[in-house]
mmCIF file of the C-alpha atoms, coordinates in Angstrom:
data_MODEL
# 
_entry.id   MODEL 
# 
loop_
_atom_site.group_PDB 
_atom_site.id 
_atom_site.type_symbol 
_atom_site.label_atom_id 
_atom_site.label_alt_id 
_atom_site.label_comp_id 
_atom_site.label_asym_id 
_atom_site.label_entity_id 
_atom_site.label_seq_id 
_atom_site.pdbx_PDB_ins_code 
_atom_site.Cartn_x 
_atom_site.Cartn_y 
_atom_site.Cartn_z 
_atom_site.occupancy 
_atom_site.B_iso_or_equiv 
_atom_site.pdbx_formal_charge 
_atom_site.auth_seq_id 
_atom_site.auth_comp_id 
_atom_site.auth_asym_id 
_atom_site.auth_atom_id 
_atom_site.pdbx_PDB_model_num 
ATOM 1   C CA . MET A 1 1   ? -67.553 302.989 192.499 1.00 0.00 ? 1   MET A CA 1 
ATOM 2   C CA . GLU A 1 2   ? -65.621 306.265 193.300 1.00 0.00 ? 2   GLU A CA 1 
ATOM 3   C CA . LEU A 1 3   ? -63.643 304.311 195.778 1.00 0.00 ? 3   LEU A CA 1 
ATOM 4   C CA . LYS A 1 4   ? -62.459 301.806 193.262 1.00 0.00 ? 4   LYS A CA 1 
ATOM 5   C CA . LYS A 1 5   ? -61.213 304.632 191.187 1.00 0.00 ? 5   LYS A CA 1 
ATOM 6   C CA . ARG A 1 6   ? -59.433 306.090 193.771 1.00 0.00 ? 6   ARG A CA 1 
ATOM 7   C CA . ILE A 1 7   ? -57.941 302.763 194.926 1.00 0.00 ? 7   ILE A CA 1 
ATOM 8   C CA . GLN A 1 8   ? -56.818 302.298 190.991 1.00 0.00 ? 8   GLN A CA 1 
ATOM 9   C CA . LYS A 1 9   ? -55.365 305.727 191.047 1.00 0.00 ? 9   LYS A CA 1 
ATOM 10  C CA . GLU A 1 10  ? -53.282 305.137 194.445 1.00 0.00 ? 10  GLU A CA 1 
ATOM 11  C CA . CYS A 1 11  ? -52.032 301.618 192.921 1.00 0.00 ? 11  CYS A CA 1 
ATOM 12  C CA . LEU A 1 12  ? -51.042 303.036 189.663 1.00 0.00 ? 12  LEU A CA 1 
ATOM 13  C CA . GLY A 1 13  ? -49.052 305.890 191.658 1.00 0.00 ? 13  GLY A CA 1 
ATOM 14  C CA . MET A 1 14  ? -47.300 303.196 193.602 1.00 0.00 ? 14  MET A CA 1 
ATOM 15  C CA . LEU A 1 15  ? -46.521 301.093 190.648 1.00 0.00 ? 15  LEU A CA 1 
ATOM 16  C CA . ARG A 1 16  ? -45.200 304.122 188.583 1.00 0.00 ? 16  ARG A CA 1 
ATOM 17  C CA . ASN A 1 17  ? -42.853 304.940 191.582 1.00 0.00 ? 17  ASN A CA 1 
ATOM 18  C CA . LYS A 1 18  ? -41.816 301.398 191.711 1.00 0.00 ? 18  LYS A CA 1 
ATOM 19  C CA . ILE A 1 19  ? -41.017 301.357 187.916 1.00 0.00 ? 19  ILE A CA 1 
ATOM 20  C CA . LYS A 1 20  ? -39.129 304.588 188.485 1.00 0.00 ? 20  LYS A CA 1 
ATOM 21  C CA . GLU A 1 21  ? -37.053 303.148 191.269 1.00 0.00 ? 21  GLU A CA 1 
ATOM 22  C CA . ILE A 1 22  ? -36.067 299.991 189.152 1.00 0.00 ? 22  ILE A CA 1 
ATOM 23  C CA . LYS A 1 23  ? -35.115 302.003 185.952 1.00 0.00 ? 23  LYS A CA 1 
ATOM 24  C CA . SER A 1 24  ? -32.964 304.174 188.454 1.00 0.00 ? 24  SER A CA 1 
ATOM 25  C CA . GLU A 1 25  ? -31.436 301.069 189.630 1.00 0.00 ? 25  GLU A CA 1 
ATOM 26  C CA . ILE A 1 26  ? -30.794 299.803 186.139 1.00 0.00 ? 26  ILE A CA 1 
ATOM 27  C CA . ASP A 1 27  ? -29.333 302.842 185.261 1.00 0.00 ? 27  ASP A CA 1 
ATOM 28  C CA . ALA A 1 28  ? -26.890 302.817 188.232 1.00 0.00 ? 28  ALA A CA 1 
ATOM 29  C CA . VAL A 1 29  ? -25.730 299.135 187.412 1.00 0.00 ? 29  VAL A CA 1 
ATOM 30  C CA . GLN A 1 30  ? -25.280 300.395 183.815 1.00 0.00 ? 30  GLN A CA 1 
ATOM 31  C CA . GLU A 1 31  ? -23.212 303.477 184.979 1.00 0.00 ? 31  GLU A CA 1 
ATOM 32  C CA . SER A 1 32  ? -21.222 301.391 187.355 1.00 0.00 ? 32  SER A CA 1 
ATOM 33  C CA . ALA A 1 33  ? -20.637 298.796 184.544 1.00 0.00 ? 33  ALA A CA 1 
ATOM 34  C CA . ILE A 1 34  ? -19.300 301.612 182.073 1.00 0.00 ? 34  ILE A CA 1 
ATOM 35  C CA . SER A 1 35  ? -17.006 303.312 184.604 1.00 0.00 ? 35  SER A CA 1 
ATOM 36  C CA . ASP A 1 36  ? -15.574 300.215 185.985 1.00 0.00 ? 36  ASP A CA 1 
ATOM 37  C CA . THR A 1 37  ? -12.083 300.172 184.712 1.00 0.00 ? 37  THR A CA 1 
ATOM 38  C CA . LYS A 1 38  ? -10.118 297.047 183.841 1.00 0.00 ? 38  LYS A CA 1 
ATOM 39  C CA . SER A 1 39  ? -7.536  296.325 186.505 1.00 0.00 ? 39  SER A CA 1 
ATOM 40  C CA . SER A 1 40  ? -4.471  294.128 186.085 1.00 0.00 ? 40  SER A CA 1 
ATOM 41  C CA . MET A 1 41  ? -6.343  291.378 187.664 1.00 0.00 ? 41  MET A CA 1 
ATOM 42  C CA . GLY A 1 42  ? -8.276  290.287 184.680 1.00 0.00 ? 42  GLY A CA 1 
ATOM 43  C CA . ASP A 1 43  ? -10.524 287.729 186.014 1.00 0.00 ? 43  ASP A CA 1 
ATOM 44  C CA . LYS A 1 44  ? -11.661 289.842 188.945 1.00 0.00 ? 44  LYS A CA 1 
ATOM 45  C CA . TYR A 1 45  ? -12.863 292.499 186.371 1.00 0.00 ? 45  TYR A CA 1 
ATOM 46  C CA . GLU A 1 46  ? -14.560 289.628 184.461 1.00 0.00 ? 46  GLU A CA 1 
ATOM 47  C CA . THR A 1 47  ? -16.274 288.671 187.665 1.00 0.00 ? 47  THR A CA 1 
ATOM 48  C CA . GLY A 1 48  ? -17.468 292.143 188.736 1.00 0.00 ? 48  GLY A CA 1 
ATOM 49  C CA . ARG A 1 49  ? -18.781 292.576 184.962 1.00 0.00 ? 49  ARG A CA 1 
ATOM 50  C CA . GLU A 1 50  ? -20.770 289.299 185.087 1.00 0.00 ? 50  GLU A CA 1 
ATOM 51  C CA . VAL A 1 51  ? -22.166 290.247 188.600 1.00 0.00 ? 51  VAL A CA 1 
ATOM 52  C CA . MET A 1 52  ? -23.338 293.648 187.275 1.00 0.00 ? 52  MET A CA 1 
ATOM 53  C CA . MET A 1 53  ? -24.881 291.891 184.150 1.00 0.00 ? 53  MET A CA 1 
ATOM 54  C CA . GLN A 1 54  ? -26.912 289.509 186.341 1.00 0.00 ? 54  GLN A CA 1 
ATOM 55  C CA . GLU A 1 55  ? -28.079 292.143 188.537 1.00 0.00 ? 55  GLU A CA 1 
ATOM 56  C CA . LYS A 1 56  ? -29.151 294.321 185.355 1.00 0.00 ? 56  LYS A CA 1 
ATOM 57  C CA . ASN A 1 57  ? -30.965 291.031 183.931 1.00 0.00 ? 57  ASN A CA 1 
ATOM 58  C CA . LYS A 1 58  ? -32.707 290.687 187.301 1.00 0.00 ? 58  LYS A CA 1 
ATOM 59  C CA . LEU A 1 59  ? -33.886 294.280 187.370 1.00 0.00 ? 59  LEU A CA 1 
ATOM 60  C CA . ASN A 1 60  ? -34.855 293.979 183.953 1.00 0.00 ? 60  ASN A CA 1 
ATOM 61  C CA . GLY A 1 61  ? -37.140 291.209 184.832 1.00 0.00 ? 61  GLY A CA 1 
ATOM 62  C CA . GLN A 1 62  ? -38.524 293.036 187.749 1.00 0.00 ? 62  GLN A CA 1 
ATOM 63  C CA . LEU A 1 63  ? -39.247 295.900 185.378 1.00 0.00 ? 63  LEU A CA 1 
ATOM 64  C CA . GLU A 1 64  ? -41.007 293.952 182.704 1.00 0.00 ? 64  GLU A CA 1 
ATOM 65  C CA . ILE A 1 65  ? -43.338 292.277 185.363 1.00 0.00 ? 65  ILE A CA 1 
ATOM 66  C CA . LEU A 1 66  ? -44.363 296.084 186.779 1.00 0.00 ? 66  LEU A CA 1 
ATOM 67  C CA . LEU A 1 67  ? -45.016 297.090 183.361 1.00 0.00 ? 67  LEU A CA 1 
ATOM 68  C CA . ASN A 1 68  ? -47.302 294.316 182.360 1.00 0.00 ? 68  ASN A CA 1 
ATOM 69  C CA . GLN A 1 69  ? -48.927 294.969 186.162 1.00 0.00 ? 69  GLN A CA 1 
ATOM 70  C CA . LEU A 1 70  ? -49.109 298.702 184.894 1.00 0.00 ? 70  LEU A CA 1 
ATOM 71  C CA . THR A 1 71  ? -50.863 298.061 181.887 1.00 0.00 ? 71  THR A CA 1 
ATOM 72  C CA . THR A 1 72  ? -53.418 295.515 183.399 1.00 0.00 ? 72  THR A CA 1 
ATOM 73  C CA . LEU A 1 73  ? -54.246 298.104 185.747 1.00 0.00 ? 73  LEU A CA 1 
ATOM 74  C CA . GLU A 1 74  ? -54.652 300.859 183.328 1.00 0.00 ? 74  GLU A CA 1 
ATOM 75  C CA . MET A 1 75  ? -56.884 298.735 181.169 1.00 0.00 ? 75  MET A CA 1 
ATOM 76  C CA . ILE A 1 76  ? -59.512 298.060 184.017 1.00 0.00 ? 76  ILE A CA 1 
ATOM 77  C CA . GLU A 1 77  ? -62.579 300.205 183.589 1.00 0.00 ? 77  GLU A CA 1 
ATOM 78  C CA . VAL A 1 78  ? -63.259 301.256 187.090 1.00 0.00 ? 78  VAL A CA 1 
ATOM 79  C CA . GLU A 1 79  ? -66.610 303.146 185.907 1.00 0.00 ? 79  GLU A CA 1 
ATOM 80  C CA . LYS A 1 80  ? -68.152 299.582 185.153 1.00 0.00 ? 80  LYS A CA 1 
ATOM 81  C CA . THR A 1 81  ? -69.872 297.871 188.153 1.00 0.00 ? 81  THR A CA 1 
ATOM 82  C CA . HIS A 1 82  ? -70.096 293.976 188.367 1.00 0.00 ? 82  HIS A CA 1 
ATOM 83  C CA . GLU A 1 83  ? -73.114 291.680 189.306 1.00 0.00 ? 83  GLU A CA 1 
ATOM 84  C CA . ARG A 1 84  ? -70.678 288.924 189.417 1.00 0.00 ? 84  ARG A CA 1 
ATOM 85  C CA . ILE A 1 85  ? -66.942 288.951 190.511 1.00 0.00 ? 85  ILE A CA 1 
ATOM 86  C CA . ARG A 1 86  ? -64.347 289.169 188.106 1.00 0.00 ? 86  ARG A CA 1 
ATOM 87  C CA . GLN A 1 87  ? -61.268 291.126 186.970 1.00 0.00 ? 87  GLN A CA 1 
ATOM 88  C CA . GLY A 1 88  ? -61.872 294.705 188.121 1.00 0.00 ? 88  GLY A CA 1 
ATOM 89  C CA . SER A 1 89  ? -64.319 293.951 190.895 1.00 0.00 ? 89  SER A CA 1 
ATOM 90  C CA . LEU A 1 90  ? -64.194 295.438 194.361 1.00 0.00 ? 90  LEU A CA 1 
ATOM 91  C CA . VAL A 1 91  ? -65.520 293.003 196.655 1.00 0.00 ? 91  VAL A CA 1 
ATOM 92  C CA . GLU A 1 92  ? -66.424 293.445 200.183 1.00 0.00 ? 92  GLU A CA 1 
ATOM 93  C CA . THR A 1 93  ? -67.029 290.389 202.228 1.00 0.00 ? 93  THR A CA 1 
ATOM 94  C CA . ASP A 1 94  ? -67.469 290.032 205.953 1.00 0.00 ? 94  ASP A CA 1 
ATOM 95  C CA . LYS A 1 95  ? -63.858 289.357 206.306 1.00 0.00 ? 95  LYS A CA 1 
ATOM 96  C CA . GLY A 1 96  ? -62.274 292.111 204.141 1.00 0.00 ? 96  GLY A CA 1 
ATOM 97  C CA . THR A 1 97  ? -62.092 294.170 200.986 1.00 0.00 ? 97  THR A CA 1 
ATOM 98  C CA . PHE A 1 98  ? -60.638 293.043 197.775 1.00 0.00 ? 98  PHE A CA 1 
ATOM 99  C CA . PHE A 1 99  ? -59.813 294.656 194.545 1.00 0.00 ? 99  PHE A CA 1 
ATOM 100 C CA . ILE A 1 100 ? -59.247 292.002 191.946 1.00 0.00 ? 100 ILE A CA 1 
ATOM 101 C CA . SER A 1 101 ? -56.541 293.651 189.593 1.00 0.00 ? 101 SER A CA 1 
ATOM 102 C CA . VAL A 1 102 ? -52.775 292.953 189.973 1.00 0.00 ? 102 VAL A CA 1 
ATOM 103 C CA . PRO A 1 103 ? -50.858 291.261 192.684 1.00 0.00 ? 103 PRO A CA 1 
ATOM 104 C CA . PHE A 1 104 ? -49.954 294.321 194.864 1.00 0.00 ? 104 PHE A CA 1 
ATOM 105 C CA . GLY A 1 105 ? -50.901 292.820 198.297 1.00 0.00 ? 105 GLY A CA 1 
ATOM 106 C CA . GLN A 1 106 ? -52.272 294.431 201.200 1.00 0.00 ? 106 GLN A CA 1 
ATOM 107 C CA . MET A 1 107 ? -52.574 298.238 201.649 1.00 0.00 ? 107 MET A CA 1 
ATOM 108 C CA . THR A 1 108 ? -54.237 300.796 203.713 1.00 0.00 ? 108 THR A CA 1 
ATOM 109 C CA . PHE A 1 109 ? -56.324 303.032 201.738 1.00 0.00 ? 109 PHE A CA 1 
ATOM 110 C CA . GLU A 1 110 ? -58.329 305.976 203.458 1.00 0.00 ? 110 GLU A CA 1 
ATOM 111 C CA . ASN A 1 111 ? -57.929 303.938 206.815 1.00 0.00 ? 111 ASN A CA 1 
ATOM 112 C CA . LYS A 1 112 ? -59.363 300.744 205.497 1.00 0.00 ? 112 LYS A CA 1 
ATOM 113 C CA . GLN A 1 113 ? -57.249 297.623 204.789 1.00 0.00 ? 113 GLN A CA 1 
ATOM 114 C CA . ILE A 1 114 ? -57.620 296.671 201.075 1.00 0.00 ? 114 ILE A CA 1 
ATOM 115 C CA . PHE A 1 115 ? -56.358 293.307 199.613 1.00 0.00 ? 115 PHE A CA 1 
ATOM 116 C CA . VAL A 1 116 ? -55.145 294.096 196.033 1.00 0.00 ? 116 VAL A CA 1 
ATOM 117 C CA . ILE A 1 117 ? -54.938 290.772 194.250 1.00 0.00 ? 117 ILE A CA 1 
ATOM 118 C CA . SER A 1 118 ? -54.480 289.254 190.790 1.00 0.00 ? 118 SER A CA 1 
ATOM 119 C CA . SER A 1 119 ? -57.508 287.591 189.156 1.00 0.00 ? 119 SER A CA 1 
ATOM 120 C CA . SER A 1 120 ? -55.097 284.495 188.983 1.00 0.00 ? 120 SER A CA 1 
ATOM 121 C CA . ALA A 1 121 ? -54.771 284.394 192.761 1.00 0.00 ? 121 ALA A CA 1 
ATOM 122 C CA . PRO A 1 122 ? -56.364 281.190 194.424 1.00 0.00 ? 122 PRO A CA 1 
ATOM 123 C CA . LEU A 1 123 ? -58.711 283.627 196.570 1.00 0.00 ? 123 LEU A CA 1 
ATOM 124 C CA . ALA A 1 124 ? -59.857 285.412 193.532 1.00 0.00 ? 124 ALA A CA 1 
ATOM 125 C CA . GLN A 1 125 ? -60.538 282.047 191.923 1.00 0.00 ? 125 GLN A CA 1 
ATOM 126 C CA . GLU A 1 126 ? -62.805 281.159 194.684 1.00 0.00 ? 126 GLU A CA 1 
ATOM 127 C CA . MET A 1 127 ? -64.670 284.438 194.428 1.00 0.00 ? 127 MET A CA 1 
ATOM 128 C CA . ALA A 1 128 ? -65.091 284.411 190.572 1.00 0.00 ? 128 ALA A CA 1 
ATOM 129 C CA . GLY A 1 129 ? -68.514 284.531 189.231 1.00 0.00 ? 129 GLY A CA 1 
ATOM 130 C CA . LYS A 1 130 ? -70.190 284.873 192.790 1.00 0.00 ? 130 LYS A CA 1 
ATOM 131 C CA . THR A 1 131 ? -72.783 287.666 193.497 1.00 0.00 ? 131 THR A CA 1 
ATOM 132 C CA . VAL A 1 132 ? -74.019 289.384 196.354 1.00 0.00 ? 132 VAL A CA 1 
ATOM 133 C CA . GLY A 1 133 ? -75.314 287.436 199.296 1.00 0.00 ? 133 GLY A CA 1 
ATOM 134 C CA . GLU A 1 134 ? -73.339 284.234 197.979 1.00 0.00 ? 134 GLU A CA 1 
ATOM 135 C CA . SER A 1 135 ? -70.479 282.880 200.336 1.00 0.00 ? 135 SER A CA 1 
ATOM 136 C CA . PHE A 1 136 ? -67.268 281.187 199.530 1.00 0.00 ? 136 PHE A CA 1 
ATOM 137 C CA . SER A 1 137 ? -64.340 279.410 201.582 1.00 0.00 ? 137 SER A CA 1 
ATOM 138 C CA . PHE A 1 138 ? -60.808 280.136 201.500 1.00 0.00 ? 138 PHE A CA 1 
ATOM 139 C CA . ASN A 1 139 ? -58.248 278.513 203.953 1.00 0.00 ? 139 ASN A CA 1 
ATOM 140 C CA . THR A 1 140 ? -60.940 277.192 206.263 1.00 0.00 ? 140 THR A CA 1 
ATOM 141 C CA . GLN A 1 141 ? -62.579 280.557 206.445 1.00 0.00 ? 141 GLN A CA 1 
ATOM 142 C CA . THR A 1 142 ? -65.930 281.271 205.159 1.00 0.00 ? 142 THR A CA 1 
ATOM 143 C CA . HIS A 1 143 ? -66.666 284.924 203.477 1.00 0.00 ? 143 HIS A CA 1 
ATOM 144 C CA . LYS A 1 144 ? -69.906 286.182 202.930 1.00 0.00 ? 144 LYS A CA 1 
ATOM 145 C CA . ILE A 1 145 ? -70.026 288.722 199.928 1.00 0.00 ? 145 ILE A CA 1 
ATOM 146 C CA . LYS A 1 146 ? -71.395 291.981 201.124 1.00 0.00 ? 146 LYS A CA 1 
ATOM 147 C CA . SER A 1 147 ? -71.008 294.151 198.031 1.00 0.00 ? 147 SER A CA 1 
ATOM 148 C CA . ILE A 1 148 ? -69.522 294.198 194.491 1.00 0.00 ? 148 ILE A CA 1 
ATOM 149 C CA . ALA A 1 149 ? -68.467 297.103 192.480 1.00 0.00 ? 149 ALA A CA 1 
# 
């Protein structure tokens, strides 16, 4: 259970850093748009502003996704253990270790490969509701569940 708490803390830190980076990029785009002075070539100015606006919109979309992931991850009660696999479970199989939380991907944590995946990911859907000792198949591989925290 302590491992799950440490993994959550690491993921929260990484998400917060990504959020900070995106906010900095948004600020930079905003600053660039403000400081951009209108030249004698009006069309060029308008095109530049449009490109900056599109970039800002893209960054705001990424920020919204990250903030939603942060909220989801913060809501996981890592102190709880699960008998059946569900959102918030830390699952060890004979093929790997999975933290079902947010779509973060593969990470190395304490010299161990951990796959941080969303509960809506196809792999998590295959695992959902399973218990220790059960097996499931995904991408032609059979996984045997060794532990659930």
